[in-house]
C-alpha positions in Angstrom: -20.9 4.7 -6.5 -20.6 6.3 -9.6 -21.9 4.6 -12.5 -21.9 2.4 -14.5 -19.6 0.0 -12.6 -17.6 -2.5 -14.7 -18.5 -6.0 -14.5 -16.3 -9.0 -13.9 -18.1 -12.3 -15.6 -16.4 -15.5 -14.0 -17.8 -19.2 -13.4 -18.5 -18.3 -9.8 -20.8 -15.4 -10.9 -21.5 -11.8 -12.4 -19.9 -9.0 -10.0 -20.2 -5.5 -10.4 -17.0 -3.9 -9.0 -15.1 -0.5 -8.6 -11.4 0.4 -7.4 -11.6 2.9 -4.2 -11.9 5.7 -4.3 -13.7 5.4 -7.1 -13.4 8.0 -9.9 -15.4 9.3 -12.9 -14.1 7.8 -15.9 -11.7 5.6 -14.2 -9.8 3.9 -16.9 -8.3 1.3 -14.7 -10.5 -1.7 -13.4 -11.2 -3.5 -10.2 -9.5 -6.6 -11.2 -7.1 -8.1 -13.7 -6.7 -10.9 -16.2 -4.5 -12.8 -13.5 -7.7 -12.8 -11.3 -9.8 -14.3 -13.9 -7.5 -17.0 -14.7 -7.3 -17.9 -10.9 -11.0 -17.9 -10.8 -11.2 -20.0 -13.9 -8.7 -22.5 -12.5 -10.2 -22.8 -9.3 -13.6 -23.8 -10.6 -12.3 -26.0 -13.0 -10.2 -28.0 -10.0 -13.4 -27.7 -7.7 -11.6 -25.2 -5.5 -11.8 -24.4 -2.9 -13.0 -27.2 -1.3 -16.2 -26.9 1.3 -14.9 -26.4 4.6 -11.5 -25.7 3.7 -9.6 -22.8 5.2 -9.1 -20.1 2.8 -6.4 -17.1 2.8 -6.1 -14.6 -0.2 -3.1 -12.5 -0.3 -2.8 -8.6 -1.9 -6.5 -8.9 -3.5 -6.4 -5.2 -4.8 -9.9 -4.1 -4.9 -11.5 -7.6 -3.7 -12.4 -9.4 -6.7 -11.5 -12.6 -5.4 -12.7 -12.5 -2.0 -15.9 -11.1 -3.6 -16.0 -13.9 -5.8 -15.2 -16.3 -2.7 -17.1 -15.3 -0.2 -19.0 -18.2 0.3 -15.9 -19.7 1.6 -15.5 -17.4 4.2 -11.8 -16.4 3.5 -9.2 -14.5 5.1 -7.8 -11.8 2.8 -4.5 -10.0 4.0 -3.2 -6.8 2.6 -0.8 -4.0 3.4 -3.5 -1.6 1.8 -6.1 0.2 3.8 -7.9 1.2 0.4 -7.7 -2.3 -0.8 -9.7 -3.2 2.4 -12.1 -0.4 1.8 -12.8 -1.3 -1.9 -13.4 -4.9 -0.5 -15.8 -3.8 1.8 -17.6 -1.9 -0.7 -17.5 -4.1 -3.6 -19.0 -6.7 -1.2 -21.6 -4.8 0.1 -22.6 -3.8 -3.8 -22.8 -7.3 -4.8 -24.9 -8.1 -1.8 -22.1 -10.4 0.1 -22.3 -11.1 3.5 -19.4 -9.0 5.4 -19.4 -11.4 8.6 -18.0 -14.1 6.1 -14.8 -12.3 5.5 -12.0 -11.7 7.9 -9.7 -8.8 6.9 -5.9 -9.1 8.2 -3.6 -6.3 8.2 0.1 -7.1 6.4 1.4 -7.5 10.1 -1.3 -9.8 11.2 -0.9 -13.4 11.2 -3.2 -15.6 9.7 -5.5 -18.2 11.6 -4.2 -21.7 10.3 -3.9 -24.4 9.4 -4.5 -23.1 5.9 -5.4 -25.8 3.4 -5.7 -23.0 0.2 -3.6 -20.1 0.0 -4.1 -17.6 -3.2 -1.8 -14.9 -3.6 -1.6 -11.8 -6.1 2.2 -11.4 -6.9 3.1 -7.9 -5.2 4.7 -5.3 -6.7 7.7 -5.6 -4.4 10.1 -9.1 -4.0 10.3 -7.9 -0.3 7.0 -7.9 0.7 6.3 -11.6 -1.2 9.1 -12.3 0.7 7.9 -11.2 4.3 4.5 -12.9 3.3 5.8 -16.1 2.0 7.6 -16.0 5.6 4.4 -14.9 8.1 2.2 -17.8 6.2 4.4 -20.8 6.3 3.9 -21.7 9.9 0.2 -22.1 9.2 0.8 -24.6 6.2 0.9 -28.3 6.1 1.7 -31.0 4.0 -1.8 -30.8 1.8 -1.6 -27.0 1.7 -2.0 -25.8 -2.0 -0.5 -22.6 -2.6 -1.4 -21.1 -5.8 0.3 -17.3 -7.0 -1.2 -15.2 -9.7 0.0 -11.9 -11.6 0.6 -10.9 -15.0 3.7 -12.4 -16.8 5.7 -8.6 -16.3 5.1 -9.0 -13.1 6.8 -12.9 -12.5 10.6 -13.5 -12.8 13.0 -16.1 -11.9 13.6 -14.4 -8.7 10.0 -14.8 -7.8 9.8 -18.4 -8.5 13.2 -18.8 -6.6 11.8 -17.3 -3.6 8.7 -19.5 -3.5 10.8 -22.4 -4.2 13.1 -21.6 -1.0 10.5 -20.2 1.5 7.4 -22.8 0.5 8.5 -25.7 -1.6 8.8 -27.0 -5.3 7.4 -24.5 -7.7 5.9 -24.3 -11.3 4.1 -22.2 -13.3 1.3 -22.4 -15.7 1.0 -21.4 -19.3 0.4 -17.8 -20.0 -3.2 -16.6 -20.9 -3.9 -13.2 -21.4 -0.5 -12.2 -20.5 -1.3 -13.9 -17.0 0.2 -16.6 -15.4 -0.3 -18.8 -12.4 2.5 -20.2 -9.7 1.8 -23.4 -8.0 4.0 -24.5 -4.9 4.2 -27.8 -2.9 4.7 -27.2 0.6 7.9 -28.9 1.6 8.2 -29.7 5.5 11.9 -30.4 5.6 12.5 -26.5 4.6 14.1 -24.6 6.8 14.1 -20.6 5.1 15.1 -19.4 8.5 13.6 -16.1 10.0 12.1 -13.6 8.0 14.8 -10.5 7.3 12.1 -8.3 8.1 12.0 -5.2 9.0 15.4 -3.8 8.5 16.8 -0.5 9.5 19.4 2.2 8.5 20.8 5.0 10.5 19.6 8.7 8.7 22.6 10.5 7.6 24.1 13.3 9.8 21.8 12.1 12.6 21.3 9.8 15.3 18.0 8.5 14.1 17.7 4.7 13.6 15.0 4.1 11.0 12.8 0.7 11.3 11.4 0.0 7.5 8.9 -2.9 6.8 9.0 -5.0 3.8 6.7 -2.9 2.0 7.9 0.5 2.3 9.4 2.9 -0.6 13.2 3.3 -0.3 13.9 0.4 2.4 17.4 0.2 2.2 18.6 3.8 2.1 17.0 7.2 1.9 16.1 8.0 -2.1 17.4 11.3 -3.3 14.2 12.5 -3.6 13.6 12.6 -0.1 17.1 13.6 0.9 16.3 17.0 -1.3 13.4 17.5 0.9 14.7 17.0 3.9 17.2 19.7 3.3 14.3 22.4 2.8 11.7 21.5 5.4 10.9 25.0 7.0 11.6 25.1 10.7 9.9 27.7 13.3 9.6 27.6 17.4 5.8 28.4 16.8 3.1 26.2 17.3 1.8 24.9 14.4 -0.2 21.6 13.4 2.0 19.7 10.5 1.0 16.6 8.9 3.6 14.3 7.2 1.0 12.7 4.3 1.8 9.4 2.5 4.4 9.2 5.4 6.2 6.2 4.5 8.7 5.2 7.7 8.0 8.8 9.1 11.5 10.1 8.2 9.8 13.7 6.6 7.4 13.9 9.6 10.4 13.1 12.3 12.9 15.8 10.6 10.1 18.6 11.0 9.3 17.4 14.5 13.1 18.0 15.0 12.9 21.6 13.4 9.5 22.4 14.9 9.9 22.0 18.6 6.5 23.0 19.1 4.5 21.5 16.5 1.9 18.8 16.8 2.7 16.3 14.1 -0.1 14.0 12.2 1.1 10.9 10.2 -0.9 9.9 7.6 -0.4 6.7 5.3 -2.7 4.0 3.8 -0.2 1.3 4.3 -0.4 -0.9 7.5 3.3 -1.3 7.2 4.0 2.6 6.7 2.5 3.8 9.8 3.6 0.9 12.2 7.4 1.9 10.9 6.4 5.6 11.5 5.5 5.0 14.9 8.2 3.2 16.0 10.5 5.2 14.6 9.1 8.7 16.0 8.8 7.0 19.3 12.6 6.0 19.1 13.3 9.5 18.2 11.1 11.3 20.5 10.1 9.2 23.7 8.5 11.9 25.6 6.3 13.5 22.5 2.9 12.6 21.4 2.2 12.6 17.9 -0.9 11.3 15.8 -0.7 8.3 13.5 -3.4 7.5 11.2 -4.2 4.4 8.4 -6.5 6.3 6.2 -7.0 7.8 2.9 -4.8 10.6 3.1 -6.5 13.5 4.7 -9.9 13.0 3.8 -10.7 12.7 7.5 -9.2 15.8 8.8 -11.0 18.7 9.7 -11.1 21.4 7.1 -8.8 24.5 7.8 -6.8 22.8 10.5 -3.6 22.3 9.5 -0.1 24.6 8.9 2.0 22.6 6.9 1.6 19.5 4.9 4.3 17.9 3.9 4.2 15.3 1.0 6.5 13.0 -1.2 3.4 11.7 -3.1 3.4 8.4 -5.0 2.7 8.0 -8.8 1.4 4.5 -8.9 -1.6 2.8 -6.9 -0.6 -0.7 -6.8 0.9 -1.4 -10.2 -0.8 1.7 -12.4 0.9 4.5 -12.9 -1.5 7.0 -11.5 -1.3 10.7 -11.7 -4.8 10.8 -9.8 -3.3 9.8 -6.6 -1.0 12.7 -6.4 -4.0 15.0 -7.7 -6.2 13.7 -4.5 -3.7 14.2 -1.7 -3.1 18.1 -3.3 -6.8 18.4 -2.9 -7.2 17.2 0.3 -4.2 19.0 1.6 -5.8 22.2 0.1 -9.1 21.7 2.0 -7.1 20.8 5.3 -5.1 23.9 5.6 -5.6 27.2 7.1 -5.4 30.1 5.2 -1.6 31.0 5.0 -0.9 27.3 5.5 1.3 25.7 2.8 1.9 22.4 1.3 5.4 21.4 0.5 5.9 18.7 -2.1 8.3 17.0 -3.8 8.6 15.1 -6.9 10.3 14.1 -10.3 10.4 17.0 -12.9 8.7 15.0 -15.3 5.7 14.5 -13.3 4.7 18.4 -13.8 3.7 19.1 -10.1 4.0 22.9 -10.4 1.2 23.3 -13.0 -1.0 21.1 -10.7 -0.4 22.9 -7.9 -0.7 26.5 -9.5 -4.3 25.4 -10.8 -5.2 24.1 -7.4 -3.8 26.7 -5.0 -3.0 29.8 -7.4 0.5 30.3 -6.6 3.4 27.7 -6.4 7.1 28.6 -6.1 10.2 26.4 -6.7 12.1 25.9 -3.2 15.0 23.9 -4.7 16.0 21.7 -7.0 18.7 19.1 -8.6 18.8 17.3 -11.9 16.0 14.9 -11.4 13.7 16.2 -8.5 12.0 19.5 -7.5 10.4 20.9 -4.3 7.6 23.1 -4.5 5.9 25.0 -2.0 1.9 26.2 -2.8 0.1 28.5 0.1 -3.6 28.8 0.4 -5.0 32.6 0.4 
């Protein structure tokens, strides 16, 4: 850890917390006002009750899990980085990791559940998937408490909770945060989860499976569409990485155009890697590829890749965060062989050209439209 860490002070104690990966002068905290509001409310209500079964959903950096570790929570998230942050913060605060059960977004919790704490996720689809996932493990006395910033809680959020779990109401706002309370209704029948969904990639025979938390889940976005038109082709052996792969469509097209290449798919989303693996196996049943739930290319050997393809995110959780893309670019440069190249697509306003030119020394424009640009940076 870089020092100093920021300290969360709540009735459960004082906890030094950091986001993961930690950065010098990180302007963003490892918790928000919704975490504080929820922890104060739990203390006032005497929750969680001793020996009760606790599930936490979408705990961004482990603030809730660390504060409530004595209650042996299950913590479910779609983010590998959130898991890493939770473990690092637990260790720093001398919490016993054996008191914590980390679940991926595709796991089902161990029930019955007495208390469910849910940080409201960015996408309504992920919330819907999670509510369907946990409902079978609830009982008439299960308490469900959601927490989020006011800007994240809409009428559609409350309707979804009411439709899937039961009667729903909210607290007053506090420091721009709000709590959601749901009562479990055993007579509700919300039907099966609608996820995963699928669509057919235009001008191809590829059917792409998409789990609930994937970007551009219903159709190909226009930035990726521009990128796919430019992906290079070769019959030569090569090591190609789809960095931040999502459903794997970029790597899948790269595999088709580079029949002798070895493909590597990397993403920090459990749902992304699951979808990419399913989609690649369906398109190329007799071809091997590597799939890694990881922090980008941090574990990839240096000077081992010939081509890195990347449509980087510009958010980390809810925060606009250019550092995520910058980190991916640095990882790509380290992993590329001399003469290897990083191909990137991004919105014009993100200014990737300048970043890549500073990092690689040379960056050229491959294609652009009114909104997006495809760039190529070569390692010399």
